[in-house]
Each structure stands twice: as C-alpha cells, then as structure tokens.
C-alpha positions as CSV (number, residue, x, y, z in Angstrom):
1,M,-59.1,-66.2,-13.3
2,K,-57.2,-66.6,-10.2
3,R,-53.9,-67.2,-11.7
4,N,-54.3,-64.3,-13.8
5,L,-55.1,-62.2,-10.3
6,K,-51.9,-63.2,-8.8
7,I,-49.7,-62.6,-12.1
8,M,-51.5,-59.0,-12.6
9,A,-50.9,-58.4,-8.1
10,A,-47.3,-59.8,-8.8
11,M,-46.7,-57.1,-11.5
12,L,-48.1,-54.4,-9.4
13,L,-45.8,-55.3,-6.5
14,L,-42.7,-54.8,-9.0
15,V,-44.0,-51.7,-10.3
16,F,-44.7,-50.0,-6.6
17,T,-40.9,-51.3,-6.1
18,L,-39.2,-50.2,-9.1
19,L,-41.3,-46.5,-8.2
20,I,-39.9,-46.5,-4.3
21,T,-36.2,-47.2,-5.8
22,V,-36.1,-44.6,-8.1
23,I,-38.2,-41.7,-6.2
24,P,-35.3,-39.4,-4.9
25,A,-35.5,-39.5,-0.8
26,S,-37.0,-36.4,0.6
27,A,-34.5,-33.5,2.1
28,A,-32.0,-34.8,4.2
29,Y,-32.8,-31.5,6.6
30,S,-35.8,-30.4,8.1
31,V,-37.0,-27.6,9.7
32,K,-37.8,-27.0,13.5
33,Q,-38.5,-23.6,14.3
34,V,-39.0,-20.1,12.5
35,F,-38.4,-17.0,14.0
36,A,-38.2,-14.8,10.6
37,R,-38.8,-15.7,6.5
38,F,-39.1,-14.5,3.4
39,Q,-40.2,-15.7,0.0
40,A,-37.8,-15.2,-3.3
41,T,-37.9,-16.4,-6.8
42,A,-35.4,-19.7,-6.9
43,G,-32.5,-19.0,-9.5
44,E,-31.7,-23.2,-9.9
45,T,-33.2,-25.6,-7.9
46,L,-33.1,-25.3,-4.3
47,A,-33.9,-27.8,-1.3
48,T,-33.9,-27.2,2.3
49,G,-31.1,-26.2,4.1
50,N,-29.8,-24.7,1.2
51,V,-27.5,-21.9,2.3
52,V,-28.4,-19.1,-0.4
53,M,-27.4,-15.3,-1.3
54,L,-29.3,-13.2,-3.6
55,K,-27.8,-11.4,-6.9
56,D,-28.1,-8.1,-7.8
57,A,-28.8,-8.7,-11.7
58,D,-32.4,-10.5,-11.3
59,G,-32.7,-10.4,-7.5
60,Y,-33.1,-14.6,-7.4
61,A,-31.9,-16.9,-4.7
62,Y,-28.9,-19.2,-5.7
63,K,-26.8,-21.4,-3.6
64,A,-24.3,-19.2,-1.6
65,D,-20.3,-20.0,-2.2
66,A,-18.1,-18.6,0.4
67,N,-15.3,-19.5,-2.5
68,D,-16.7,-16.9,-4.9
69,A,-17.2,-13.5,-4.3
70,A,-20.2,-13.1,-6.7
71,L,-22.1,-15.7,-4.8
72,R,-21.8,-14.2,-1.1
73,P,-22.9,-13.0,1.5
74,A,-25.4,-15.3,2.6
75,I,-28.8,-14.2,3.3
76,G,-30.7,-17.0,4.5
77,I,-31.3,-20.9,4.5
78,I,-33.5,-22.7,2.4
79,G,-36.9,-23.8,4.4
80,K,-39.4,-24.9,1.6
81,G,-37.6,-25.2,-1.8
82,G,-38.2,-25.3,-5.5
83,A,-37.3,-25.4,-8.7
84,S,-35.9,-22.7,-10.9
85,G,-38.3,-19.5,-11.4
86,A,-40.4,-21.3,-8.8
87,T,-41.5,-19.0,-5.2
88,V,-39.2,-20.6,-2.6
89,E,-39.1,-19.6,1.9
90,I,-35.8,-18.6,2.7
91,I,-35.3,-18.3,6.4
92,T,-33.1,-15.7,8.1
93,I,-33.8,-16.7,11.8
94,G,-34.9,-20.3,12.9
95,T,-33.5,-23.9,14.1
96,L,-33.1,-26.5,11.4
97,S,-32.1,-30.3,12.2
98,G,-30.2,-33.4,10.5
99,W,-26.6,-32.2,10.6
100,T,-24.4,-35.1,12.0
101,A,-21.7,-34.8,14.9
102,L,-21.7,-31.0,14.7
103,S,-19.6,-29.8,17.8
104,E,-22.5,-28.4,20.0
105,G,-22.2,-24.8,21.1
106,G,-19.5,-24.3,18.2
107,P,-20.1,-21.4,15.4
108,G,-21.6,-22.4,11.7
109,Y,-19.8,-20.8,8.4
110,L,-20.4,-20.3,4.8
111,S,-18.5,-23.2,3.6
112,E,-16.4,-23.2,0.1
113,T,-19.0,-26.4,-0.8
114,A,-21.7,-24.4,-2.7
115,A,-24.9,-24.6,-0.4
116,A,-23.5,-25.7,2.6
117,V,-22.4,-24.9,6.5
118,T,-19.0,-25.8,7.8
119,Q,-17.7,-25.6,11.3
120,S,-14.5,-24.7,10.2
121,A,-14.3,-21.4,9.1
122,P,-12.6,-20.7,5.7
123,A,-10.8,-17.4,4.3
124,Y,-13.7,-15.8,3.8
125,S,-15.6,-16.3,7.2
126,Q,-19.2,-15.5,7.6
127,Q,-20.7,-17.2,10.8
128,L,-24.3,-18.4,10.1
129,G,-25.0,-19.3,13.3
130,Q,-24.8,-21.9,16.3
131,A,-24.8,-25.3,16.3
132,I,-27.7,-25.7,19.4
133,S,-27.0,-29.7,20.0
134,T,-24.7,-32.2,17.8
135,T,-27.9,-32.4,14.5
136,T,-28.9,-28.8,15.0
137,Y,-28.1,-25.3,13.8
138,L,-29.9,-22.2,15.3
139,F,-29.4,-19.6,11.9
140,N,-29.1,-16.2,12.3
141,F,-28.1,-14.7,9.1
142,Q,-28.4,-11.2,10.8
143,N,-24.8,-11.1,10.7
144,Y,-22.9,-10.5,7.0
145,F,-19.7,-9.4,9.0
146,D,-17.2,-11.2,7.6
147,S,-14.6,-12.3,11.0
148,S,-11.8,-14.0,8.9
149,S,-9.4,-16.0,11.5
150,L,-10.8,-13.9,14.4
151,T,-8.8,-15.5,17.0
152,V,-8.6,-13.2,20.3
153,L,-10.7,-10.2,20.4
154,G,-8.5,-7.1,19.2
155,T,-6.3,-9.7,17.5
156,L,-6.4,-10.1,14.0
157,S,-4.6,-13.4,12.1
158,G,-4.0,-13.9,8.7
159,A,-1.9,-12.1,5.7
160,T,-5.5,-10.5,4.7
161,P,-7.2,-9.7,8.2
162,L,-9.4,-7.2,6.8
163,V,-11.8,-7.0,3.5
164,L,-13.9,-3.8,3.3
165,E,-16.9,-4.2,0.9
166,G,-17.3,-0.6,0.4
167,A,-20.3,1.2,0.1
168,T,-21.4,-1.0,-3.3
169,A,-22.2,-4.6,-2.5
170,D,-19.9,-5.8,-5.6
171,E,-17.7,-8.0,-6.4
172,F,-14.9,-5.8,-5.6
173,E,-13.2,-5.0,-2.4
174,T,-10.5,-3.3,-1.0
175,S,-8.2,-5.8,1.4
176,I,-5.8,-4.5,3.6
177,S,-2.7,-7.0,3.9
178,V,0.1,-7.4,6.9
179,T,3.6,-8.5,5.8
180,D,4.6,-11.3,8.5
181,P,5.8,-9.1,11.7
182,T,9.2,-10.9,12.8
183,A,9.1,-8.8,15.9
184,D,6.1,-6.6,17.5
185,R,5.1,-3.7,15.0
186,T,3.0,-0.4,16.2
187,L,1.2,1.2,13.1
188,T,-0.4,4.7,14.9
189,L,-3.3,6.6,13.0
190,A,-3.3,10.5,13.8
191,D,-5.6,12.3,15.3
192,A,-6.9,14.0,12.1
193,S,-9.0,13.7,9.0
194,G,-7.1,13.1,5.8
195,T,-5.8,10.5,3.0
196,V,-3.3,8.0,4.2
197,M,-0.3,8.1,2.2
198,L,0.6,5.8,-0.5
199,S,3.6,4.2,-1.9
200,S,4.3,2.1,-4.6
201,L,7.5,0.3,-2.5
202,A,6.8,-3.3,-1.6
203,T,8.4,-2.4,1.9
204,N,8.4,1.5,2.3
205,A,10.1,1.5,5.7
206,P,12.7,3.3,7.6
207,D,16.2,2.3,6.6
208,A,15.2,0.1,3.9
209,A,16.4,0.8,0.3
210,N,14.9,3.1,-2.1
211,S,12.1,4.4,1.3
212,V,10.7,7.7,1.6
213,T,9.7,8.3,4.9
214,G,8.3,11.1,7.4
215,T,10.5,12.4,10.2
216,S,9.9,15.5,12.4
217,N,9.3,18.1,9.8
218,G,10.6,16.8,6.8
219,L,11.3,13.8,4.8
220,L,13.7,11.0,4.8
221,F,14.8,9.3,1.9
222,E,17.5,6.5,2.4
223,G,18.7,6.3,-1.1
224,A,19.0,3.2,-3.4
225,T,21.5,1.6,-0.3
226,A,20.3,0.6,2.9
227,D,23.0,2.3,5.1
228,A,23.1,5.0,8.3
229,H,23.2,7.7,5.7
230,E,20.2,9.1,4.6
231,T,19.1,12.4,2.8
232,T,16.3,14.7,4.6
233,L,14.1,17.1,2.9
234,T,13.0,20.0,5.5
235,V,11.7,23.8,5.8
236,T,12.4,26.6,7.7
237,D,9.6,27.6,10.4
238,P,7.3,29.8,7.8
239,T,6.0,33.2,9.0
240,A,3.5,32.8,6.1
241,D,2.5,31.3,4.0
242,R,5.2,30.1,0.8
243,T,4.8,28.3,-2.3
244,V,8.1,26.6,-3.8
245,T,7.8,25.2,-7.0
246,I,9.3,22.8,-8.9
247,P,9.3,23.6,-12.8
248,N,8.5,21.4,-15.5
249,K,12.1,20.5,-16.8
250,T,15.0,17.9,-15.7
251,G,17.7,19.0,-13.9
252,Q,19.6,19.7,-10.9
253,V,18.4,21.7,-8.5
254,Q,20.5,24.3,-7.2
255,L,22.1,25.0,-3.3
256,A,22.9,27.6,-1.1
257,S,25.2,26.4,1.1
258,A,28.0,27.2,3.9
259,A,31.3,28.1,2.2
260,S,33.9,25.8,1.3
261,V,37.4,27.1,2.6
262,L,40.0,26.4,0.3
263,T,43.6,25.7,1.5
264,P,45.9,28.3,-0.1
265,G,49.1,27.5,-1.8
266,A,50.5,27.3,-5.0
267,A,48.4,24.6,-6.8
268,V,44.7,24.6,-5.2
269,T,42.2,22.4,-6.0
270,L,38.4,23.1,-6.2
271,T,36.2,20.4,-5.3
272,V,33.3,20.5,-7.3
273,G,29.6,19.4,-5.6
274,L,31.5,20.4,-2.1
275,S,29.8,23.9,-2.1
276,N,28.5,26.8,-4.8
277,L,30.7,29.0,-2.4
278,Y,34.4,28.5,-1.9
279,T,36.8,31.1,-0.1
280,L,40.5,31.7,-0.9
281,A,42.8,33.4,1.8
282,I,46.0,33.7,-0.6
283,N,49.5,33.5,1.1
284,D,52.1,36.1,0.4
285,N,54.7,36.2,-2.0
286,E,53.2,33.1,-3.6
287,D,51.3,32.9,-6.9
288,T,48.2,30.2,-7.1
289,T,46.7,28.2,-9.8
290,I,43.4,26.7,-9.2
291,T,42.2,23.7,-10.6
292,F,38.6,22.5,-10.9
293,S,37.9,19.1,-9.9
294,G,35.1,18.1,-11.9
295,A,33.4,19.9,-14.9
296,G,29.9,20.0,-12.7
297,T,26.4,19.2,-14.6
298,A,25.0,21.7,-16.9
299,G,23.8,25.1,-15.1
300,D,25.8,24.9,-11.9
301,E,27.3,28.0,-10.4
302,I,30.3,28.5,-8.6
303,T,31.4,31.6,-6.3
304,I,35.0,32.2,-5.7
305,V,35.7,34.9,-3.1
306,I,39.3,35.7,-3.2
307,A,40.9,37.6,0.1
308,T,44.1,39.4,0.6
309,G,44.6,38.9,4.0
310,A,46.9,41.4,6.8
311,G,50.4,41.9,6.1
312,E,50.2,40.9,2.1
313,V,53.0,42.8,0.6
314,G,53.5,41.3,-2.9
315,D,50.8,41.5,-6.0
316,E,49.8,37.9,-6.1
317,I,48.9,36.1,-9.3
318,V,45.8,33.8,-9.5
319,T,45.3,31.6,-12.7
320,F,42.5,29.0,-13.5
321,H,43.7,26.0,-14.8
322,A,42.6,25.5,-18.5
323,T,42.0,21.9,-18.4
324,L,38.4,22.6,-17.4
325,V,37.9,26.3,-16.8
326,S,37.5,29.2,-19.7
327,S,38.2,32.3,-17.9
328,V,38.8,35.6,-18.9
329,G,42.6,35.6,-17.8
330,T,44.7,35.7,-14.5
331,L,43.6,38.0,-11.8
332,T,46.6,39.8,-9.9
333,C,45.3,40.6,-6.5
334,A,46.4,44.0,-4.7
335,S,49.3,44.5,-2.6
336,T,47.2,46.2,0.4
337,A,46.4,44.0,3.1
338,T,41.9,43.2,3.7
339,R,41.0,43.5,0.2
340,F,38.4,40.8,-1.9
341,Y,37.6,39.8,-5.5
342,V,34.4,37.9,-6.2
343,I,34.6,35.5,-9.5
344,K,31.8,33.6,-10.6
345,F,31.2,30.4,-13.0
346,I,28.8,28.6,-14.8
347,S,29.1,25.0,-16.0
348,N,28.0,24.0,-19.2
349,G,28.1,20.3,-18.3
350,S,31.4,19.7,-19.8
351,H,33.2,23.1,-19.2
352,W,33.3,26.1,-16.4
353,Y,33.1,29.3,-18.2
354,E,33.6,32.5,-16.0
355,V,30.5,34.9,-16.0
356,S,31.4,37.6,-14.2
357,R,34.1,39.0,-11.8
358,T,34.2,42.4,-9.9
359,A,36.8,45.2,-9.4
360,I,38.7,45.3,-5.8
361,Q,36.7,45.2,-3.2
362,T,37.2,46.8,0.8
C-alpha cells in the first residue's frame, strides 16, 4: 500500500512538472500606473504591453504597426488583454514596465514590428511616450503627430518630411517631398489665399529644360534647351477687364511686331519669320526682285510697304520671285518722290499668294 502511494505521488509530481513546463509564462510587461483608459473589443489576441489601433471597419482593437498605413496611428497600449472578441483594457496615459536597456529620458516610438515600442524613430515616426527609467515607459497617446526625422525645431529632414492625412483618416495621404538640395533654397508662400499651381515636370525650375516658371507680369518658357534664351508671355497693363480667347484648333498664332526693314538693291531677300510687316525704300534707277526665304506656315500673313524716296526720277519695277510667290504681277512705282504702295500676302504652307495691293498712296 505504501509503495502504491509513493508511485502515485511520483506520478502526480511528474504531471505537475509537465503542467508547469507547458503553461505559457505571463506577459513580460506589467502595468504600474493608469491615468486614462478605455475598453474595446479585441480584433485578435492581444496581451499586456501590445500597442494597438482601432480599425474603422469594425471598431475593434488590433496590433499597431508603423510599417502599415492601415494599422496606424496607435491609440493606446493593452493593460489587460484577451483573445479575439474579448473585451480588453486600453491605456492611453499610464506607466508600464518590463523593457530592458532603455535610454532613460529618450522617446518611445511606434515600431515597424507589430504592437512593439522602439526608441529608434522609423519612417512613420509617432511618438508614444518617454522612457522614465531603463525598464519603464510613461505613455501618452494624445499625440498622433508623425514627426518623421524631426531633428531641430524648424528643420525637417528626409526626402518626404511631411505626410498629411487630410480630413478623412484612411490609407491615403498627401506627401510633400523635397529634391535633395545642393545649396540653400527658399520657397516663399504668398500672403494670399489660393491653390498652388502644379507641374508635371520632375524639375520645373528656372533655366531647366522645358520648364515654365513665373516672372514679373508674365510666364517664362525655357524651351527644349536649357540656355540663356527664353520666351516671355506678358500682357500690357489692362485698363479694364480683358479676355483673350485661344480657339479650339491647331495652328500658329499670328503676331503683330515692329516692321522689318528690307535692304534696297537689285536683289532683295525677305526673311520669313522676322516680322509680319516689312518696309522697302527702293533705290533710284534700280529695278528690284524680292525673294521670300521660305514658304511660311499656313495662315501666315506678310505685308510689304514700298516707298519711293525723295529725289526719285525713274519708274522703278518691283518683281516678286516666282519660286515661292504667286502675285498679280510686277509693280511699277511712280517716279514721284514720297509715294507708298502696300501689298499683302498669305501663305498656304507651301506658297505665298498676293491677296491685295493698294493704289499709289501719298
């Protein structure tokens, strides 16, 4: 009998030892003080010391993760855990211990390891509290601000130093990125309300190829080549409200410009594109042939004003070279001094056609 009792005692001791071996140890973290807390339903198994967030979809608590936009920001740390579906206690302000080798006085951040706290700020840098000893954090989850790489007051570092959530807390944010500066740069926001103008160019900066930038009373077009030459689109100071309408079609804009002076002689070259108005004061006793340098673009217009100067004594004949020009014929100028003729041409893209010619003008 005694022997049987000894055997039974030995067996019970073995079972007890096995039970101790397989029963999981209690949580490594413990609650020391609680100043603010609330209850929620666990969306998964949660233990004391797990940092959690609440999902909009079901309102349940899940392990927070700085590396997952759908699992942040963190809203508290578990004080009393439970299985999925259980009611858990979430501490928003309080102290918990159980960590080791903390940098006392240093901040604690939401980790890129789910439910954990780290003292190394990750890319999404939500500070959760402060280490008040080498083993204990004082948590305060009132701050949801992502202070990614905030090194000095007023200075933000990193390629994307600002991430804006917007009015709706979801997985979509607006990031403000900065190209790595090679010198000190200043971006000035105007003292006015309005929407910032956007560009599809990766580097829309003054003097950058293909850039469009603002200048005093105008827009500055660099063109395909980044050089010292730009085109400025500007307006004359309006004295009333004005509207300039660009038609719904493809074509070249006709410009009004100062007259280009043609050099008198027996052979005169009219360089297409310099202007839409040309003047020619013909020489005495010298017939002239005018040759156009190109066919122009369909719709281009050119007006030529031909003048006879003082002291002219002969009837000068002006001919338009037939290579690119169709005209009503030669023009015989009067022998009287200070007389004018006006001739107008329009291009169809391959040829110039004379469309009008005035009689002699005084």
